[in-house]
N, C-alpha and C positions, 0 to 999 in steps of 0.2 A: 460424526461429532454434527453441530448444529451452529450454523449462526445469523445473528441477527442485521438488520441494518443502523448507522450509527449517526444518525440524522434522517429518518423515514425508516427506509428499512432496507434490509440486505442482508447477502452472507458473501461468504467467500472462502476461496480456499486456491491453490494455485498446483499443477502439475507438473510431473518429470515427463521424459520419453517411456513410450510402451515394451520396458524392460527389465529385469528385474529389479525388485527394488532394494534400495540402498542401504544398507545394516541399520539397525535402528541405535541411536544412540543410549548412553546409559540412561538416562531420565527417562527410554520410554517404558520399560518395565514399573514405572511408578505412576505410571497413568491410574485416577483414582476409580475406585467404583463405581460403578452405574449408579446415580440417585433414582433415575427417573426408569419408565422403560423403553427395554433397546428394541427392535425390529432385524435390527443388520448387525455387522461386525467387520471390520479392514483389516486385513490382513495380509502382512509384509512377512514374507518368507526370504531365506538366505539365497544370494546368489546361489549357492550349491545346491539348493534345496531342488529333488524334481517338482517341486509343486509350483517352482519358485515360475518356470517355462511350460508348464503341462494344466492343461486345466481340468483332464480326467481325470491325474495325480491329485490338486486341490477341491476337486468335488468329492472323490474317497475322502480327505484329510479332514474335510469336515465335517461328513456323514457320520464317518468313524467317532470324530472329537465332541459330536451331538450326541448322538449312543452312551457315548463312558458319562456324559452330566445328566443325562434322563430327557434329554433336551432332544427337536428336533433341528438340525444344522444342514444348512442346503446352500453349494456355490453358485453364488446368482450371475456373477461376470467377472471380467477383469477391467479392472481401472485404468485409464493412461499412466499410471505410476506402475504399472505392475501389479500391485496388490491387488487380492482377492476380495470382494465382495458377499461374506457368507450371508443371509438370509434365516432368524430362526423362526419361519413360520407365522410370525404375525409381532404385535409388543406381546414383549416379554417383561415379566417382574425383574425388577432390578437383582435380585437374589440369585434366580436362575440365569441371568445372562452372564449376570457374573464366574457362577461356575463350568460356565463356556467358555467365558477369558482365561480363565483356571489352566482350563486341557490344552489350551493351545498354549499360552505361555510358559508350562511343562514344557515343554516341546524345545529341541535346541537349535531344530529347523526351519524355528517361528523369529521372525526377525524382531517385529513387533505386531499386535494387536490390540484395538481398538474402537470401543462403540459407534457406531455412525449418528451422530447426531447432530440434530438443527440447529439452523438459524434464524435471526431474525430483521425483519426493519426495525431502523434506531430514528426514523424522523419527527418530527414536532410539524405540525401546519398550523399558517397564519394567511397570511393575503396583500396579493398588488402589482406596479408592474413599470418599466423602460428604467434606460442607464444611466442619470442623474441619481437613481436612489440605487443604485452598487455602489454603496461608499467600499464596498472592501477591493474595490477595485482600485481604487484613487485617494482614499482620504490618507491625509498625512498620517494621522495621527496612529491609526489600526487598516488601512489599507495594504495589500501589497504591492502597490506601485507599478500596476500593467503596463495603463498606456504608453511611456518610455518603451519600455522593450518592444512593441509592437513596428516601433522606429526599426526594427534587428530584424524579426522575426514574428509570424502570425502562428505557428507549426503545420504548415503546409507541407503537404508530403511523408505525416507521422496518422498513423489508425491509435486509437486508444479505445481497447477496450474497458466496458464496464459493464462488470459483470453485478449483476443486481436483479432488480423485479421486471427486465427486459423494458421497450418501450414502446408507448405509446403516439400515435400519429400527433404529429407539432410542428405546425408550419414555421416555425424560430429555429426548427430542429432538422430537420428534413434535408433538406442541402445537404448535407454534412453524415448524413446516414449511410451505414454500408455493411454489404452483407453480415447478420449474427448468425444465432443461432440459439435455440431454446432446449437443454441441457435437465429441463424438470421430468423426472424417468415416471413420475405418479399421474396418471392419467386424472383423477382426483382433486391431488395439488396443482396441477395444471390447469385446469377449469379449461380446457381448448379441446377436451373428447379425446386425446388420445396423450403419450407420454413423449419424448424427445423429437422433435424435429426443425426443420430450417427456417421456422417462424417466431422469432424472439417477441413479440405483439406479447403487451403488458394484457392480462387478462383480469389484473384487478386480486389484490391479499389481502381482501377481506375479511370478516371473520361476524359472525352471522348473529353468536350468542356469546356470552360470557363465558370460559369455560371448554371451548371447543377446540381450543389447542392445547390442553392441557390445565393442570390445575392452578389458578390462577390466570389464564390468561383473558382476557377482556373482548367484550364487543368490539370491533373500528370499522373504519370506514377504510377504503382503498386507498393509500396512500399515492402511488404514481411515482414513485420513490428512482427511478430509475431515470425517470423522463428527467427530474428534477435534477438529477446528478451531471448528466449530457448534455443540459442546457448551461450549466456554468463550467464545461469544457466547453465546447467548440459551439454555442450559438453561434446562429449567421449573425454576422453587426452589418454596420453600415449600408442596411436595409430596411429603413423607415419603418420599421416595429421592433417592439420589443423587448430585450433585453442583449447583449453582448458578453459574446463566451468568450475567457481566457485565451483558448487556442481557436480560435475563430477557421484558423485555415488546415487546420486537422481534421480527421475523419471520427466519428465515432460508429464500435461496434458493439449492437447492445447483445449482450450474454446473459440470457436469462437461468437463472437458479432459484432466485423466490416466487413461490406463489404464496397458495395456502397455506398459514402456518411457517410459514420460511422455507429452507433450504435446507438438504444434506447434504454430508460434507463430502460426499462418495459423489453427488453429481456434480458441487464446485470446484470438487479437484476434477474432474474432468474436463471443464466448461475452461479452467485455468490451462491444462495443458493444451487444449484445442483450440484455444485465444494467443497462446504465444508461439503456433508452429507446429507443437507436437500432435501428435497421430492419439486417436481413439478410435476404438475399434465400435464399426456398424455407425461411425459419423464421419462424412465426407470432409478429406481435407479444407483448412482455411486457406480461402483464395488471396487474403489481405491481413494476416499477421499482426498482430499487433505488436509497438514496440513499449507500450502504456498500457497498461492493467490498472484500473480504477477497483479498489473494493471496499465501498462503506458500509461494511456490516461485519458482526461479531458475534461471538457470545461466550461465555463463563468458565477459565478454564485457559491452562498452559497451553500453546502451541503444541500437539498432536503431532507424532510423522509422519500420516499422511500429507496434513498441510504442509509442514516443512518440505518435507519430496517435490511436492511439486511446485513449491515453488524456488527449491534451486532448481529444477530442469528449466523455468520459465525465464528464469534472472541467467543461467545459464546460455538459454536462447538470445541474450539480447535484450529481453523485456526488462524492464523497470516495473515494480510493481508499489502499488502505493496503499495504504491501508488505514482506517483511521482508528482511532484508538479507543473511541467507548464514548459513551455517557454516563457513566456508575459515577461520576466522583470519586474513583479512587485509582489505585495502583495498574495503571496499563500491563504490567508483566501479569497480572489474573486474569489478562483476554487474551483471547483467538480471534485471527490471525494478528492481533499487535502485538503477541508478545514474539513471533518467531523472526528468527535471523533471515537475512537480503532483502527486508523491504522498509522503503520510509515510511513512519510511522510516525501520524501527523495527529496532533493536539486542534483544541479548535479555543479563538479569544473572539472578544465582543468587540463593539465598535469602541470601545473607551480604553481598546487594548491590556484587557484580563484577558488571564485564563477565563473562558466562558466557564460559567455555575459548576457545569454539567459536567464535564471536559476531566475525561481520564486524563492523567501523569505518569510521572517517575521518568525515573533513570534510562526506558526503554524509549522514551520520545525521542526523535530524532530531529522534528522541526513542528512551529504551528503555524497557522492559517488560518483566513477570520472562517467562522460558524455560525459568529451571531446569537443573539437571545432574544427571545419571540417575548417570555417575562422576563423578570429581575428573580432571583432567589430567593428574593422575598416575597413573592408574589404567588398565592391559591394557584398550584398546581392545576396543569390542563387548561389553566387562562394561556391567554394573547392579549397582551395589557403595549408590550412595543414591539410590535410589525416591522417598525419603519427600522429597526435597529438588527434585524434578519439577515439573512442570503434569497435574495430574488432570485426567481428562476423559471422554466418553462414548465405547468403542469398541464393537468387536465382538472375537468368541476366535475367528474361524476363521481357518485359518491360509492358507487359501490362496481359493475359495466363500467368503459369509456365513456361520456359527455362530450363538450365544447372542449377546447384546448383554454386552458389559462398561465395564468400566471402569477406565482405566490412566494413567501418569502418563506420558509422551514427555517430552523435551529440546528444542530449537533455537529458533531465529528462527523458524518457524513457530507456535509456541508464545504468542511475544511479539506477533506481528503482530496475531493477534483479539483479543489483548489492548486496542490499540489503537483497533481498530475497533468492539468493544462500546463503547470509552467514547465515539466518536463517533456510534454509533449515542445512547447517551444525551443527547449535548449539542444532535442533529437534532431529540430527543423534546422536549427543556427549551425549546429554541430555535427552532423552522421556519424561519426565514429566513435562518439561520447558510448562509451562501455554504460552500464545501472551503476559500477559504482563510481562514475565522471560525474554522472548525474547527479545522483546523492549527494556528494562532495561538494557537488560547484552549489545547491542549494543549500545546502548547509551550513557552509564554508562564508557565506554573503550575505546569511542573514543577519535582520539587524535586532539590536535589544527591545522589548516588549519596552512598549511605554505604559505600561501599567504593571501590573505584578502576576507573577504565578503562582503558590502554592506548591512543591511539589515538585518541579519541575517540567519545562516546555519544551526541549533538546536546546538547540542550537541559538533559538528568538524566533522572531517572524518571521516567514519568507519575503525577499524583496524580490522580485521579480526582474525587474530593471538591471536590478546586479549581479542576480544569476547570469541571465542572456550578455551581459559584458563580460563578465568572469570566462567565457569560454567560448568569445568572439575576439579580443583582446591578442590578436598576434607579436606585436611588439613593446617592449616596456618603451611608458609613455614619456613625454618630455621630461626632464628632470631627475634623468632615473640611475641608477649605479647599478654594473653589474656585473659580476664574477664570470667569466667563462671554463674554468679551469677546472677538468673532471677531480674528484675524490670517489676513492672506489669505495665502495660500500659491503664489509663483508660479513659473514653471518653471526650475529650475536655480538654485532657491535658498532658502536659509538662513533661517528664523523660529524667534522662541522667545516665550513664553509663561510670565513670571512670577508665582509665587504664594508672596506670603511668609509664614512660616508664625511665630507668636511663642504664649505663655503653654503649651506644653508641657515635661515636663522632660524632660531625659536626652537619649537617641539614641533615633532614628525606628525601629521595630518591624524584626523578622527578615519581617513580609508585611507591609509598606506596601503599600498598595491606592494604583492608580493608575489612576481614570477617564479613556479618553481617547476623544474624540467628534471627530471628522474628517471634515470632509466634503471629496469627493477622486473623479476620475473614474479615479483607474490610481493605486489602493494601492503596484501593483507599482515606483513608482518612489520613493517612500519607506521613510527612514529616518527613525525614529523614538524618540529619544533622552529619558532622564530625566537633566536634569542635578542633584548635589545643591548644598547652597553651596558647600562647596569646591572644585567644579570635577568631581567625581567622577563617570563617566558610564557611566548602566545603558541596555542601550539594550533597547526596547518592540519596538520590530516592524524586522524589516531586508529590505526590498522584497521580502518575501513577496508571495502574494496576485497576484500577473500582471493585468487587467486590472478586477479585481475592481472593485467604488466600494467609498468608506467604512469608518472604522476606528469602530467603535461596544464596546468593549467593557473590561473592567476587570484592569487588568494586578495579581501580586504579583508584589516587589522588595524581596530580603534585603539593606533600606539601615542595618541595624542598626549598621554601622560608620559612619557618620553623625548628629551631631548635629541633631536635628530643627529647634530653630531657624535659622530663615535664608531667603534667598530660595531657592525651586527654581525650576526651569526645565523646561518642555517644549521640547525641541528639533525643530525637525522640516525634513529636509533633501529637495528635490526634487529628484532626478536623472537629468532625461530631460524634454524637454519634448514641447509637444504638450498637456499635458493639468496645471487647477490644481483650488485648491480653497481650502480655509483650515481653521482649527483653532476650532471652532465652540464647543468649552468644554472643561475637564481638572480633575480633582478631584484631591487627596491624602486618604488618610482611614489618621489614626492609632489 
């Protein structure tokens, strides 16, 4: 599969440990037939199959199935997820590739098979410099309220992997760079004279002519997309130059997967595996595994099994995975990796607080962040009419190969995603014990309503860095609080309520009612947690996120300004599955 950058250029994919791939979900068999030439297939065998662990068996199987389909098929290598990469001997017509795919799908030992498609960067370029122009960090209308968070954390101790075009040297990012890796396996696409190596330098992703990267592709200059993303996350700050990074105490690990004509899913899957601390054959172990991965890239189509397996494995290792929703002004459910589970899916907003005109949307969006607009929706496509309303970050002035370092504003969900990756780093630094599910909950539960509008769905709202950090660093109920410390057992498929009676408070509850929740439970993905006001109004705090992680220990912020403060409030917990139980340990209300 292939992915593209989502406001610049990029590809994404996450990886599992190098064991036999998990069985594919039922939907895996419904992967659409290829519509473009295919060079490679990704084949996942069931754990019981010999081919799942034996390269020799996998090679024999690929050759046999290719012969049956009348095509040459050859085992290439084992991916970090355990899946097999099968080479079809060059660009293969969609119909011929479909015949080979059909041979694999008919084999009961095959869990899934899908084309190794490509991803491409999706950024838009304009121009200029300095912190005062970074409205996305501090403006009250549509900024992410970052400066107050710096009083508590700057991201120190956290490494963020930027899986992208690599990194071109920039003095405003260099102090925070740690060793990365180049996962582009094809030398012509890498443009560095070889395949994979330990140098993630961005050699440029330009296209010299129209059609060079397939029908409809256009000639373009290099985007230097990964360097722009890196600057938003962790540009050096308080150094009297350039821009400020959101988590400027964190480290950036450049992981190169996008080169000429985008990047391959197989390379991206291995990159995510390695970045999160997993092992990939032939690649040295990652000395500084990332606790946050940013993937500002994507492509059309629902999330494939290869992506999902890689993401699940990264999250299981404790790495939070942030992805861009896409720039097609369409439902994000039709794009990957935005439609994968276990990610934080980020939509883009503009300086007025509306959904950016290009941003994807939908029920699968988790949260929104500033992505900017270098032009208005009604302006001529390709023009740059409002550079001041885009996201300013580090870049390079070279048209194709690297030139002088620069600062330029870009627009896109590629720019929104690193805002959330930076915030995730702040949270992990402030509270290292946070799981990826808890990082996601903290960001989503403290988001504020958009100042403008979002047609189609922008998740829980605009991320608020200060509120999110406060929610994980507040350890005791604030003054003027009420608390219930009585244990209430949570049974399988049962609902339980714990009451707090509030009295002596004048008027209505605040717009930022603090709800402290401490639940001991072995599988919080089973749980729906609601705050029930005295009049019966329901405010959802947690809705079956977090998968198999244990326990909720968090302070939520709820706009309860429409509710009379005095009366009996309830914490309602609904368990929606069997096999795991727990208890409400305590909860509080802070007025």
